PDBQT receptor file of N, H, CA, C and O in Angstrom, charges set to zero:
ATOM      1  N   MET A   1      14.397   1.638   1.718  1.00  0.00    +0.000 N 
ATOM      2  CA  MET A   1      14.373   2.885   0.994  1.00  0.00    +0.000 C 
ATOM      3  C   MET A   1      14.111   2.564  -0.479  1.00  0.00    +0.000 C 
ATOM      4  O   MET A   1      14.834   1.773  -1.085  1.00  0.00    +0.000 OA
ATOM      5  N   ALA A   2      13.088   3.175  -1.045  1.00  0.00    +0.000 N 
ATOM      6  H   ALA A   2      12.501   3.818  -0.553  1.00  0.00    +0.000 HD
ATOM      7  CA  ALA A   2      12.741   2.950  -2.446  1.00  0.00    +0.000 C 
ATOM      8  C   ALA A   2      12.874   4.257  -3.204  1.00  0.00    +0.000 C 
ATOM      9  O   ALA A   2      12.263   5.258  -2.831  1.00  0.00    +0.000 OA
ATOM     10  N   ASN A   3      13.661   4.254  -4.256  1.00  0.00    +0.000 N 
ATOM     11  H   ASN A   3      14.158   3.441  -4.559  1.00  0.00    +0.000 HD
ATOM     12  CA  ASN A   3      13.866   5.450  -5.075  1.00  0.00    +0.000 C 
ATOM     13  C   ASN A   3      14.329   6.649  -4.254  1.00  0.00    +0.000 C 
ATOM     14  O   ASN A   3      13.954   7.780  -4.561  1.00  0.00    +0.000 OA
ATOM     15  N   GLY A   4      15.130   6.429  -3.225  1.00  0.00    +0.000 N 
ATOM     16  H   GLY A   4      15.434   5.510  -2.975  1.00  0.00    +0.000 HD
ATOM     17  CA  GLY A   4      15.643   7.528  -2.423  1.00  0.00    +0.000 C 
ATOM     18  C   GLY A   4      14.659   8.076  -1.396  1.00  0.00    +0.000 C 
ATOM     19  O   GLY A   4      14.960   9.072  -0.740  1.00  0.00    +0.000 OA
ATOM     20  N   HIS A   5      13.494   7.455  -1.239  1.00  0.00    +0.000 N 
ATOM     21  H   HIS A   5      13.249   6.645  -1.773  1.00  0.00    +0.000 HD
ATOM     22  CA  HIS A   5      12.488   7.904  -0.278  1.00  0.00    +0.000 C 
ATOM     23  C   HIS A   5      12.490   6.980   0.936  1.00  0.00    +0.000 C 
ATOM     24  O   HIS A   5      12.671   5.769   0.811  1.00  0.00    +0.000 OA
ATOM     25  N   LEU A   6      12.289   7.568   2.107  1.00  0.00    +0.000 N 
ATOM     26  H   LEU A   6      12.142   8.552   2.209  1.00  0.00    +0.000 HD
ATOM     27  CA  LEU A   6      12.275   6.790   3.335  1.00  0.00    +0.000 C 
ATOM     28  C   LEU A   6      10.855   6.356   3.672  1.00  0.00    +0.000 C 
ATOM     29  O   LEU A   6       9.928   7.165   3.637  1.00  0.00    +0.000 OA
ATOM     30  N   PHE A   7      10.689   5.077   3.998  1.00  0.00    +0.000 N 
ATOM     31  H   PHE A   7      11.442   4.420   4.027  1.00  0.00    +0.000 HD
ATOM     32  CA  PHE A   7       9.398   4.521   4.367  1.00  0.00    +0.000 C 
ATOM     33  C   PHE A   7       9.524   3.831   5.719  1.00  0.00    +0.000 C 
ATOM     34  O   PHE A   7      10.602   3.378   6.103  1.00  0.00    +0.000 OA
ATOM     35  N   PHE A   8       8.411   3.761   6.429  1.00  0.00    +0.000 N 
ATOM     36  H   PHE A   8       7.535   4.130   6.117  1.00  0.00    +0.000 HD
ATOM     37  CA  PHE A   8       8.338   2.998   7.663  1.00  0.00    +0.000 C 
ATOM     38  C   PHE A   8       7.411   1.814   7.440  1.00  0.00    +0.000 C 
ATOM     39  O   PHE A   8       6.357   1.946   6.817  1.00  0.00    +0.000 OA
ATOM     40  N   GLN A   9       7.811   0.663   7.950  1.00  0.00    +0.000 N 
ATOM     41  H   GLN A   9       8.667   0.556   8.455  1.00  0.00    +0.000 HD
ATOM     42  CA  GLN A   9       6.942  -0.509   7.889  1.00  0.00    +0.000 C 
ATOM     43  C   GLN A   9       6.159  -0.569   9.182  1.00  0.00    +0.000 C 
ATOM     44  O   GLN A   9       6.742  -0.545  10.266  1.00  0.00    +0.000 OA
ATOM     45  N   LEU A  10       4.841  -0.646   9.079  1.00  0.00    +0.000 N 
ATOM     46  H   LEU A  10       4.367  -0.665   8.199  1.00  0.00    +0.000 HD
ATOM     47  CA  LEU A  10       3.970  -0.696  10.248  1.00  0.00    +0.000 C 
ATOM     48  C   LEU A  10       3.224  -2.013  10.301  1.00  0.00    +0.000 C 
ATOM     49  O   LEU A  10       2.823  -2.556   9.272  1.00  0.00    +0.000 OA
ATOM     50  N   LYS A  11       3.046  -2.513  11.492  1.00  0.00    +0.000 N 
ATOM     51  H   LYS A  11       3.372  -2.072  12.328  1.00  0.00    +0.000 HD
ATOM     52  CA  LYS A  11       2.144  -3.633  11.711  1.00  0.00    +0.000 C 
ATOM     53  C   LYS A  11       0.948  -3.048  12.450  1.00  0.00    +0.000 C 
ATOM     54  O   LYS A  11       1.087  -2.513  13.550  1.00  0.00    +0.000 OA
ATOM     55  N   MET A  12      -0.221  -3.153  11.840  1.00  0.00    +0.000 N 
ATOM     56  H   MET A  12      -0.334  -3.587  10.947  1.00  0.00    +0.000 HD
ATOM     57  CA  MET A  12      -1.438  -2.558  12.386  1.00  0.00    +0.000 C 
ATOM     58  C   MET A  12      -2.360  -3.662  12.854  1.00  0.00    +0.000 C 
ATOM     59  O   MET A  12      -2.553  -4.659  12.158  1.00  0.00    +0.000 OA
ATOM     60  N   MET A  13      -2.933  -3.482  14.038  1.00  0.00    +0.000 N 
ATOM     61  H   MET A  13      -2.776  -2.672  14.603  1.00  0.00    +0.000 HD
ATOM     62  CA  MET A  13      -3.840  -4.491  14.585  1.00  0.00    +0.000 C 
ATOM     63  C   MET A  13      -5.103  -3.824  15.106  1.00  0.00    +0.000 C 
ATOM     64  O   MET A  13      -5.057  -2.734  15.676  1.00  0.00    +0.000 OA
ATOM     65  N   ARG A  14      -6.232  -4.494  14.903  1.00  0.00    +0.000 N 
ATOM     66  H   ARG A  14      -6.270  -5.379  14.440  1.00  0.00    +0.000 HD
ATOM     67  CA  ARG A  14      -7.485  -4.053  15.516  1.00  0.00    +0.000 C 
ATOM     68  C   ARG A  14      -7.546  -4.642  16.910  1.00  0.00    +0.000 C 
ATOM     69  O   ARG A  14      -7.403  -5.852  17.085  1.00  0.00    +0.000 OA
ATOM     70  N   LYS A  15      -7.754  -3.800  17.892  1.00  0.00    +0.000 N 
ATOM     71  H   LYS A  15      -7.869  -2.817  17.750  1.00  0.00    +0.000 HD
ATOM     72  CA  LYS A  15      -7.849  -4.280  19.271  1.00  0.00    +0.000 C 
ATOM     73  C   LYS A  15      -9.110  -5.098  19.474  1.00  0.00    +0.000 C 
ATOM     74  O   LYS A  15     -10.152  -4.827  18.877  1.00  0.00    +0.000 OA
ATOM     75  N   ASN A  16      -8.998  -6.099  20.322  1.00  0.00    +0.000 N 
ATOM     76  H   ASN A  16      -8.152  -6.319  20.807  1.00  0.00    +0.000 HD
ATOM     77  CA  ASN A  16     -10.128  -6.921  20.758  1.00  0.00    +0.000 C 
ATOM     78  C   ASN A  16     -10.848  -7.644  19.631  1.00  0.00    +0.000 C 
ATOM     79  O   ASN A  16     -12.018  -7.994  19.784  1.00  0.00    +0.000 OA
ATOM     80  N   SER A  17     -10.186  -7.877  18.507  1.00  0.00    +0.000 N 
ATOM     81  H   SER A  17      -9.236  -7.593  18.383  1.00  0.00    +0.000 HD
ATOM     82  CA  SER A  17     -10.833  -8.628  17.428  1.00  0.00    +0.000 C 
ATOM     83  C   SER A  17     -10.503 -10.108  17.585  1.00  0.00    +0.000 C 
ATOM     84  O   SER A  17      -9.366 -10.474  17.882  1.00  0.00    +0.000 OA
ATOM     85  N   LYS A  18     -11.495 -10.939  17.385  1.00  0.00    +0.000 N 
ATOM     86  H   LYS A  18     -12.418 -10.641  17.143  1.00  0.00    +0.000 HD
ATOM     87  CA  LYS A  18     -11.338 -12.392  17.474  1.00  0.00    +0.000 C 
ATOM     88  C   LYS A  18     -11.838 -12.992  16.182  1.00  0.00    +0.000 C 
ATOM     89  O   LYS A  18     -13.033 -12.886  15.909  1.00  0.00    +0.000 OA
ATOM     90  N   PRO A  19     -11.018 -13.609  15.380  1.00  0.00    +0.000 N 
ATOM     91  CA  PRO A  19      -9.571 -13.745  15.483  1.00  0.00    +0.000 C 
ATOM     92  C   PRO A  19      -8.906 -12.387  15.251  1.00  0.00    +0.000 C 
ATOM     93  O   PRO A  19      -9.540 -11.466  14.736  1.00  0.00    +0.000 OA
ATOM     94  N   PRO A  20      -7.641 -12.261  15.626  1.00  0.00    +0.000 N 
ATOM     95  CA  PRO A  20      -6.950 -10.978  15.455  1.00  0.00    +0.000 C 
ATOM     96  C   PRO A  20      -6.938 -10.533  13.994  1.00  0.00    +0.000 C 
ATOM     97  O   PRO A  20      -6.682 -11.330  13.091  1.00  0.00    +0.000 OA
ATOM     98  N   ILE A  21      -7.215  -9.262  13.780  1.00  0.00    +0.000 N 
ATOM     99  H   ILE A  21      -7.422  -8.615  14.513  1.00  0.00    +0.000 HD
ATOM    100  CA  ILE A  21      -7.164  -8.669  12.443  1.00  0.00    +0.000 C 
ATOM    101  C   ILE A  21      -5.949  -7.763  12.419  1.00  0.00    +0.000 C 
ATOM    102  O   ILE A  21      -5.850  -6.827  13.213  1.00  0.00    +0.000 OA
ATOM    103  N   TRP A  22      -5.018  -8.039  11.504  1.00  0.00    +0.000 N 
ATOM    104  H   TRP A  22      -5.098  -8.799  10.859  1.00  0.00    +0.000 HD
ATOM    105  CA  TRP A  22      -3.839  -7.208  11.419  1.00  0.00    +0.000 C 
ATOM    106  C   TRP A  22      -3.416  -7.062   9.965  1.00  0.00    +0.000 C 
ATOM    107  O   TRP A  22      -3.749  -7.888   9.115  1.00  0.00    +0.000 OA
ATOM    108  N   ARG A  23      -2.685  -6.006   9.705  1.00  0.00    +0.000 N 
ATOM    109  H   ARG A  23      -2.415  -5.335  10.396  1.00  0.00    +0.000 HD
ATOM    110  CA  ARG A  23      -2.146  -5.713   8.381  1.00  0.00    +0.000 C 
ATOM    111  C   ARG A  23      -0.715  -5.220   8.563  1.00  0.00    +0.000 C 
ATOM    112  O   ARG A  23      -0.353  -4.689   9.613  1.00  0.00    +0.000 OA
ATOM    113  N   ARG A  24       0.075  -5.401   7.540  1.00  0.00    +0.000 N 
ATOM    114  H   ARG A  24      -0.219  -5.832   6.687  1.00  0.00    +0.000 HD
ATOM    115  CA  ARG A  24       1.423  -4.850   7.526  1.00  0.00    +0.000 C 
ATOM    116  C   ARG A  24       1.516  -3.991   6.273  1.00  0.00    +0.000 C 
ATOM    117  O   ARG A  24       1.049  -4.396   5.208  1.00  0.00    +0.000 OA
ATOM    118  N   GLY A  25       2.114  -2.809   6.388  1.00  0.00    +0.000 N 
ATOM    119  H   GLY A  25       2.494  -2.480   7.253  1.00  0.00    +0.000 HD
ATOM    120  CA  GLY A  25       2.209  -1.933   5.239  1.00  0.00    +0.000 C 
ATOM    121  C   GLY A  25       3.335  -0.927   5.370  1.00  0.00    +0.000 C 
ATOM    122  O   GLY A  25       3.873  -0.705   6.456  1.00  0.00    +0.000 OA
ATOM    123  N   LEU A  26       3.679  -0.328   4.252  1.00  0.00    +0.000 N 
ATOM    124  H   LEU A  26       3.242  -0.508   3.370  1.00  0.00    +0.000 HD
ATOM    125  CA  LEU A  26       4.698   0.715   4.211  1.00  0.00    +0.000 C 
ATOM    126  C   LEU A  26       4.022   2.066   4.090  1.00  0.00    +0.000 C 
ATOM    127  O   LEU A  26       3.082   2.231   3.313  1.00  0.00    +0.000 OA
ATOM    128  N   VAL A  27       4.501   3.031   4.859  1.00  0.00    +0.000 N 
ATOM    129  H   VAL A  27       5.264   2.897   5.490  1.00  0.00    +0.000 HD
ATOM    130  CA  VAL A  27       3.996   4.396   4.754  1.00  0.00    +0.000 C 
ATOM    131  C   VAL A  27       5.195   5.330   4.599  1.00  0.00    +0.000 C 
ATOM    132  O   VAL A  27       6.240   5.101   5.207  1.00  0.00    +0.000 OA
ATOM    133  N   PRO A  28       5.051   6.385   3.784  1.00  0.00    +0.000 N 
ATOM    134  CA  PRO A  28       6.159   7.319   3.612  1.00  0.00    +0.000 C 
ATOM    135  C   PRO A  28       6.480   8.039   4.926  1.00  0.00    +0.000 C 
ATOM    136  O   PRO A  28       5.586   8.321   5.723  1.00  0.00    +0.000 OA
ATOM    137  N   ALA A  29       7.739   8.325   5.137  1.00  0.00    +0.000 N 
ATOM    138  H   ALA A  29       8.466   8.096   4.489  1.00  0.00    +0.000 HD
ATOM    139  CA  ALA A  29       8.186   8.963   6.381  1.00  0.00    +0.000 C 
ATOM    140  C   ALA A  29       7.782  10.431   6.466  1.00  0.00    +0.000 C 
ATOM    141  O   ALA A  29       7.760  10.992   7.562  1.00  0.00    +0.000 OA
ATOM    142  N   ASN A  30       7.466  11.063   5.351  1.00  0.00    +0.000 N 
ATOM    143  H   ASN A  30       7.484  10.607   4.461  1.00  0.00    +0.000 HD
ATOM    144  CA  ASN A  30       7.214  12.504   5.355  1.00  0.00    +0.000 C 
ATOM    145  C   ASN A  30       5.732  12.889   5.371  1.00  0.00    +0.000 C 
ATOM    146  O   ASN A  30       5.398  14.018   5.012  1.00  0.00    +0.000 OA
ATOM    147  N   ILE A  31       4.840  11.987   5.775  1.00  0.00    +0.000 N 
ATOM    148  H   ILE A  31       5.111  11.070   6.067  1.00  0.00    +0.000 HD
ATOM    149  CA  ILE A  31       3.423  12.328   5.817  1.00  0.00    +0.000 C 
ATOM    150  C   ILE A  31       3.052  12.896   7.185  1.00  0.00    +0.000 C 
ATOM    151  O   ILE A  31       3.781  12.723   8.162  1.00  0.00    +0.000 OA
ATOM    152  N   THR A  32       1.915  13.572   7.240  1.00  0.00    +0.000 N 
ATOM    153  H   THR A  32       1.322  13.713   6.447  1.00  0.00    +0.000 HD
ATOM    154  CA  THR A  32       1.418  14.138   8.492  1.00  0.00    +0.000 C 
ATOM    155  C   THR A  32       0.620  13.075   9.245  1.00  0.00    +0.000 C 
ATOM    156  O   THR A  32       0.265  12.038   8.686  1.00  0.00    +0.000 OA
ATOM    157  N   PHE A  33       0.343  13.350  10.529  1.00  0.00    +0.000 N 
ATOM    158  H   PHE A  33       0.631  14.193  10.984  1.00  0.00    +0.000 HD
ATOM    159  CA  PHE A  33      -0.500  12.429  11.301  1.00  0.00    +0.000 C 
ATOM    160  C   PHE A  33      -1.896  12.341  10.696  1.00  0.00    +0.000 C 
ATOM    161  O   PHE A  33      -2.497  11.267  10.701  1.00  0.00    +0.000 OA
ATOM    162  N   ALA A  34      -2.426  13.448  10.174  1.00  0.00    +0.000 N 
ATOM    163  H   ALA A  34      -1.938  14.321  10.170  1.00  0.00    +0.000 HD
ATOM    164  CA  ALA A  34      -3.750  13.420   9.551  1.00  0.00    +0.000 C 
ATOM    165  C   ALA A  34      -3.746  12.509   8.330  1.00  0.00    +0.000 C 
ATOM    166  O   ALA A  34      -4.689  11.743   8.130  1.00  0.00    +0.000 OA
ATOM    167  N   GLN A  35      -2.700  12.579   7.514  1.00  0.00    +0.000 N 
ATOM    168  H   GLN A  35      -1.934  13.200   7.676  1.00  0.00    +0.000 HD
ATOM    169  CA  GLN A  35      -2.596  11.702   6.350  1.00  0.00    +0.000 C 
ATOM    170  C   GLN A  35      -2.426  10.251   6.793  1.00  0.00    +0.000 C 
ATOM    171  O   GLN A  35      -3.000   9.342   6.193  1.00  0.00    +0.000 OA
ATOM    172  N   LEU A  36      -1.642  10.040   7.839  1.00  0.00    +0.000 N 
ATOM    173  H   LEU A  36      -1.176  10.779   8.326  1.00  0.00    +0.000 HD
ATOM    174  CA  LEU A  36      -1.441   8.692   8.362  1.00  0.00    +0.000 C 
ATOM    175  C   LEU A  36      -2.756   8.096   8.854  1.00  0.00    +0.000 C 
ATOM    176  O   LEU A  36      -3.025   6.916   8.631  1.00  0.00    +0.000 OA
ATOM    177  N   ALA A  37      -3.569   8.901   9.517  1.00  0.00    +0.000 N 
ATOM    178  H   ALA A  37      -3.350   9.860   9.698  1.00  0.00    +0.000 HD
ATOM    179  CA  ALA A  37      -4.864   8.422  10.009  1.00  0.00    +0.000 C 
ATOM    180  C   ALA A  37      -5.738   7.942   8.850  1.00  0.00    +0.000 C 
ATOM    181  O   ALA A  37      -6.404   6.913   8.965  1.00  0.00    +0.000 OA
ATOM    182  N   LEU A  38      -5.740   8.672   7.745  1.00  0.00    +0.000 N 
ATOM    183  H   LEU A  38      -5.199   9.508   7.652  1.00  0.00    +0.000 HD
ATOM    184  CA  LEU A  38      -6.531   8.257   6.575  1.00  0.00    +0.000 C 
ATOM    185  C   LEU A  38      -6.005   6.953   5.984  1.00  0.00    +0.000 C 
ATOM    186  O   LEU A  38      -6.786   6.085   5.594  1.00  0.00    +0.000 OA
ATOM    187  N   ILE A  39      -4.690   6.817   5.917  1.00  0.00    +0.000 N 
ATOM    188  H   ILE A  39      -4.056   7.523   6.233  1.00  0.00    +0.000 HD
ATOM    189  CA  ILE A  39      -4.089   5.596   5.387  1.00  0.00    +0.000 C 
ATOM    190  C   ILE A  39      -4.430   4.400   6.276  1.00  0.00    +0.000 C 
ATOM    191  O   ILE A  39      -4.809   3.339   5.779  1.00  0.00    +0.000 OA
ATOM    192  N   LEU A  40      -4.294   4.578   7.599  1.00  0.00    +0.000 N 
ATOM    193  H   LEU A  40      -3.986   5.440   8.002  1.00  0.00    +0.000 HD
ATOM    194  CA  LEU A  40      -4.595   3.482   8.520  1.00  0.00    +0.000 C 
ATOM    195  C   LEU A  40      -6.064   3.097   8.472  1.00  0.00    +0.000 C 
ATOM    196  O   LEU A  40      -6.404   1.917   8.554  1.00  0.00    +0.000 OA
ATOM    197  N   GLU A  41      -6.936   4.090   8.339  1.00  0.00    +0.000 N 
ATOM    198  H   GLU A  41      -6.660   5.049   8.272  1.00  0.00    +0.000 HD
ATOM    199  CA  GLU A  41      -8.369   3.832   8.235  1.00  0.00    +0.000 C 
ATOM    200  C   GLU A  41      -8.661   2.933   7.033  1.00  0.00    +0.000 C 
ATOM    201  O   GLU A  41      -9.446   1.990   7.133  1.00  0.00    +0.000 OA
ATOM    202  N   GLU A  42      -8.028   3.229   5.902  1.00  0.00    +0.000 N 
ATOM    203  H   GLU A  42      -7.390   3.995   5.821  1.00  0.00    +0.000 HD
ATOM    204  CA  GLU A  42      -8.221   2.418   4.695  1.00  0.00    +0.000 C 
ATOM    205  C   GLU A  42      -7.626   1.027   4.855  1.00  0.00    +0.000 C 
ATOM    206  O   GLU A  42      -8.272   0.032   4.524  1.00  0.00    +0.000 OA
ATOM    207  N   MET A  43      -6.401   0.953   5.359  1.00  0.00    +0.000 N 
ATOM    208  H   MET A  43      -5.877   1.761   5.628  1.00  0.00    +0.000 HD
ATOM    209  CA  MET A  43      -5.717  -0.335   5.460  1.00  0.00    +0.000 C 
ATOM    210  C   MET A  43      -6.420  -1.286   6.431  1.00  0.00    +0.000 C 
ATOM    211  O   MET A  43      -6.443  -2.497   6.207  1.00  0.00    +0.000 OA
ATOM    212  N   LEU A  44      -6.989  -0.747   7.499  1.00  0.00    +0.000 N 
ATOM    213  H   LEU A  44      -6.970   0.236   7.681  1.00  0.00    +0.000 HD
ATOM    214  CA  LEU A  44      -7.677  -1.574   8.484  1.00  0.00    +0.000 C 
ATOM    215  C   LEU A  44      -9.156  -1.755   8.166  1.00  0.00    +0.000 C 
ATOM    216  O   LEU A  44      -9.880  -2.415   8.913  1.00  0.00    +0.000 OA
ATOM    217  N   GLU A  45      -9.609  -1.163   7.047  1.00  0.00    +0.000 N 
ATOM    218  H   GLU A  45      -9.022  -0.627   6.440  1.00  0.00    +0.000 HD
ATOM    219  CA  GLU A  45     -10.996  -1.283   6.586  1.00  0.00    +0.000 C 
ATOM    220  C   GLU A  45     -11.993  -0.866   7.661  1.00  0.00    +0.000 C 
ATOM    221  O   GLU A  45     -12.968  -1.566   7.932  1.00  0.00    +0.000 OA
ATOM    222  N   LEU A  46     -11.726   0.294   8.268  1.00  0.00    +0.000 N 
ATOM    223  H   LEU A  46     -10.933   0.863   8.047  1.00  0.00    +0.000 HD
ATOM    224  CA  LEU A  46     -12.628   0.817   9.284  1.00  0.00    +0.000 C 
ATOM    225  C   LEU A  46     -13.800   1.525   8.620  1.00  0.00    +0.000 C 
ATOM    226  O   LEU A  46     -13.627   2.142   7.569  1.00  0.00    +0.000 OA
ATOM    227  N   PRO A  47     -14.982   1.450   9.206  1.00  0.00    +0.000 N 
ATOM    228  CA  PRO A  47     -16.123   2.197   8.669  1.00  0.00    +0.000 C 
ATOM    229  C   PRO A  47     -15.817   3.693   8.680  1.00  0.00    +0.000 C 
ATOM    230  O   PRO A  47     -15.200   4.195   9.619  1.00  0.00    +0.000 OA
ATOM    231  N   LYS A  48     -16.243   4.395   7.652  1.00  0.00    +0.000 N 
ATOM    232  H   LYS A  48     -16.744   3.987   6.889  1.00  0.00    +0.000 HD
ATOM    233  CA  LYS A  48     -15.924   5.819   7.520  1.00  0.00    +0.000 C 
ATOM    234  C   LYS A  48     -16.513   6.667   8.644  1.00  0.00    +0.000 C 
ATOM    235  O   LYS A  48     -15.955   7.715   8.970  1.00  0.00    +0.000 OA
ATOM    236  N   SER A  49     -17.613   6.247   9.240  1.00  0.00    +0.000 N 
ATOM    237  H   SER A  49     -18.066   5.395   8.976  1.00  0.00    +0.000 HD
ATOM    238  CA  SER A  49     -18.252   7.061  10.272  1.00  0.00    +0.000 C 
ATOM    239  C   SER A  49     -17.870   6.627  11.683  1.00  0.00    +0.000 C 
ATOM    240  O   SER A  49     -18.369   7.186  12.659  1.00  0.00    +0.000 OA
ATOM    241  N   ALA A  50     -16.993   5.639  11.796  1.00  0.00    +0.000 N 
ATOM    242  H   ALA A  50     -16.587   5.184  11.002  1.00  0.00    +0.000 HD
ATOM    243  CA  ALA A  50     -16.666   5.097  13.114  1.00  0.00    +0.000 C 
ATOM    244  C   ALA A  50     -15.705   6.007  13.876  1.00  0.00    +0.000 C 
ATOM    245  O   ALA A  50     -14.846   6.660  13.282  1.00  0.00    +0.000 OA
ATOM    246  N   ASP A  51     -15.863   6.037  15.194  1.00  0.00    +0.000 N 
ATOM    247  H   ASP A  51     -16.560   5.507  15.676  1.00  0.00    +0.000 HD
ATOM    248  CA  ASP A  51     -14.857   6.666  16.046  1.00  0.00    +0.000 C 
ATOM    249  C   ASP A  51     -13.711   5.663  16.174  1.00  0.00    +0.000 C 
ATOM    250  O   ASP A  51     -13.938   4.456  16.252  1.00  0.00    +0.000 OA
ATOM    251  N   TYR A  52     -12.512   6.163  16.195  1.00  0.00    +0.000 N 
ATOM    252  H   TYR A  52     -12.328   7.144  16.132  1.00  0.00    +0.000 HD
ATOM    253  CA  TYR A  52     -11.395   5.253  16.378  1.00  0.00    +0.000 C 
ATOM    254  C   TYR A  52     -10.246   5.959  17.070  1.00  0.00    +0.000 C 
ATOM    255  O   TYR A  52     -10.214   7.183  17.191  1.00  0.00    +0.000 OA
ATOM    256  N   GLU A  53      -9.312   5.151  17.516  1.00  0.00    +0.000 N 
ATOM    257  H   GLU A  53      -9.338   4.156  17.418  1.00  0.00    +0.000 HD
ATOM    258  CA  GLU A  53      -8.121   5.647  18.184  1.00  0.00    +0.000 C 
ATOM    259  C   GLU A  53      -6.959   4.786  17.720  1.00  0.00    +0.000 C 
ATOM    260  O   GLU A  53      -7.038   3.558  17.747  1.00  0.00    +0.000 OA
ATOM    261  N   PHE A  54      -5.873   5.433  17.292  1.00  0.00    +0.000 N 
ATOM    262  H   PHE A  54      -5.808   6.430  17.269  1.00  0.00    +0.000 HD
ATOM    263  CA  PHE A  54      -4.662   4.720  16.909  1.00  0.00    +0.000 C 
ATOM    264  C   PHE A  54      -3.624   4.943  17.990  1.00  0.00    +0.000 C 
ATOM    265  O   PHE A  54      -3.419   6.071  18.438  1.00  0.00    +0.000 OA
ATOM    266  N   GLU A  55      -2.973   3.874  18.409  1.00  0.00    +0.000 N 
ATOM    267  H   GLU A  55      -3.140   2.958  18.045  1.00  0.00    +0.000 HD
ATOM    268  CA  GLU A  55      -1.912   3.955  19.401  1.00  0.00    +0.000 C 
ATOM    269  C   GLU A  55      -0.598   3.539  18.761  1.00  0.00    +0.000 C 
ATOM    270  O   GLU A  55      -0.550   2.590  17.979  1.00  0.00    +0.000 OA
ATOM    271  N   PHE A  56       0.457   4.249  19.096  1.00  0.00    +0.000 N 
ATOM    272  H   PHE A  56       0.419   5.020  19.731  1.00  0.00    +0.000 HD
ATOM    273  CA  PHE A  56       1.799   3.914  18.637  1.00  0.00    +0.000 C 
ATOM    274  C   PHE A  56       2.597   3.567  19.875  1.00  0.00    +0.000 C 
ATOM    275  O   PHE A  56       3.027   4.456  20.610  1.00  0.00    +0.000 OA
ATOM    276  N   TYR A  57       2.796   2.288  20.108  1.00  0.00    +0.000 N 
ATOM    277  H   TYR A  57       2.446   1.566  19.511  1.00  0.00    +0.000 HD
ATOM    278  CA  TYR A  57       3.375   1.827  21.366  1.00  0.00    +0.000 C 
ATOM    279  C   TYR A  57       4.793   2.321  21.595  1.00  0.00    +0.000 C 
ATOM    280  O   TYR A  57       5.115   2.740  22.707  1.00  0.00    +0.000 OA
ATOM    281  N   GLN A  58       5.646   2.288  20.590  1.00  0.00    +0.000 N 
ATOM    282  H   GLN A  58       5.384   1.948  19.686  1.00  0.00    +0.000 HD
ATOM    283  CA  GLN A  58       7.026   2.712  20.786  1.00  0.00    +0.000 C 
ATOM    284  C   GLN A  58       7.145   4.213  21.003  1.00  0.00    +0.000 C 
ATOM    285  O   GLN A  58       8.027   4.658  21.738  1.00  0.00    +0.000 OA
ATOM    286  N   LYS A  59       6.291   4.990  20.391  1.00  0.00    +0.000 N 
ATOM    287  H   LYS A  59       5.575   4.629  19.794  1.00  0.00    +0.000 HD
ATOM    288  CA  LYS A  59       6.362   6.453  20.491  1.00  0.00    +0.000 C 
ATOM    289  C   LYS A  59       5.432   7.027  21.547  1.00  0.00    +0.000 C 
ATOM    290  O   LYS A  59       5.500   8.219  21.844  1.00  0.00    +0.000 OA
ATOM    291  N   LYS A  60       4.557   6.191  22.125  1.00  0.00    +0.000 N 
ATOM    292  H   LYS A  60       4.501   5.223  21.884  1.00  0.00    +0.000 HD
ATOM    293  CA  LYS A  60       3.589   6.628  23.137  1.00  0.00    +0.000 C 
ATOM    294  C   LYS A  60       2.748   7.812  22.620  1.00  0.00    +0.000 C 
ATOM    295  O   LYS A  60       2.515   8.785  23.337  1.00  0.00    +0.000 OA
ATOM    296  N   SER A  61       2.302   7.702  21.363  1.00  0.00    +0.000 N 
ATOM    297  H   SER A  61       2.491   6.912  20.780  1.00  0.00    +0.000 HD
ATOM    298  CA  SER A  61       1.465   8.721  20.737  1.00  0.00    +0.000 C 
ATOM    299  C   SER A  61       0.117   8.118  20.396  1.00  0.00    +0.000 C 
ATOM    300  O   SER A  61      -0.023   6.899  20.300  1.00  0.00    +0.000 OA
ATOM    301  N   GLU A  62      -0.877   8.983  20.213  1.00  0.00    +0.000 N 
ATOM    302  H   GLU A  62      -0.762   9.973  20.291  1.00  0.00    +0.000 HD
ATOM    303  CA  GLU A  62      -2.210   8.542  19.837  1.00  0.00    +0.000 C 
ATOM    304  C   GLU A  62      -2.778   9.460  18.776  1.00  0.00    +0.000 C 
ATOM    305  O   GLU A  62      -2.452  10.646  18.728  1.00  0.00    +0.000 OA
ATOM    306  N   ILE A  63      -3.636   8.904  17.917  1.00  0.00    +0.000 N 
ATOM    307  H   ILE A  63      -3.900   7.940  17.956  1.00  0.00    +0.000 HD
ATOM    308  CA  ILE A  63      -4.435   9.676  16.969  1.00  0.00    +0.000 C 
ATOM    309  C   ILE A  63      -5.883   9.338  17.265  1.00  0.00    +0.000 C 
ATOM    310  O   ILE A  63      -6.259   8.166  17.254  1.00  0.00    +0.000 OA
ATOM    311  N   LEU A  64      -6.692  10.333  17.525  1.00  0.00    +0.000 N 
ATOM    312  H   LEU A  64      -6.386  11.286  17.534  1.00  0.00    +0.000 HD
ATOM    313  CA  LEU A  64      -8.110  10.132  17.834  1.00  0.00    +0.000 C 
ATOM    314  C   LEU A  64      -8.952  10.711  16.705  1.00  0.00    +0.000 C 
ATOM    315  O   LEU A  64      -8.595  11.722  16.099  1.00  0.00    +0.000 OA
ATOM    316  N   ARG A  65     -10.074  10.056  16.434  1.00  0.00    +0.000 N 
ATOM    317  H   ARG A  65     -10.364   9.235  16.926  1.00  0.00    +0.000 HD
ATOM    318  CA  ARG A  65     -11.070  10.618  15.530  1.00  0.00    +0.000 C 
ATOM    319  C   ARG A  65     -12.432  10.408  16.145  1.00  0.00    +0.000 C 
ATOM    320  O   ARG A  65     -12.817   9.280  16.453  1.00  0.00    +0.000 OA
ATOM    321  N   MET A  66     -13.143  11.466  16.320  1.00  0.00    +0.000 N 
ATOM    322  H   MET A  66     -12.830  12.382  16.070  1.00  0.00    +0.000 HD
ATOM    323  CA  MET A  66     -14.497  11.396  16.837  1.00  0.00    +0.000 C 
ATOM    324  C   MET A  66     -15.429  11.864  15.741  1.00  0.00    +0.000 C 
ATOM    325  O   MET A  66     -15.330  12.999  15.277  1.00  0.00    +0.000 OA
ATOM    326  N   ALA A  67     -16.346  10.984  15.320  1.00  0.00    +0.000 N 
ATOM    327  H   ALA A  67     -16.428  10.061  15.697  1.00  0.00    +0.000 HD
ATOM    328  CA  ALA A  67     -17.275  11.308  14.238  1.00  0.00    +0.000 C 
ATOM    329  C   ALA A  67     -18.303  12.316  14.693  1.00  0.00    +0.000 C 
ATOM    330  O   ALA A  67     -19.170  12.708  13.912  1.00  0.00    +0.000 OA
TER     331      ALA A  67
């Protein structure tokens, strides 16, 4: 907790990348899934026009983006 705000630490990995590409980062707890998708896109350095899918293993949730 920084300055009274709650954050989640995420470990992000690109599937099927050789060698594995991963990042670790903090995201605020009060953001929307749409905001989270933009943050993950930047942190994982995904092309802006690419289709992608984010999976959250513990929560069994997904975020999809189709260009």
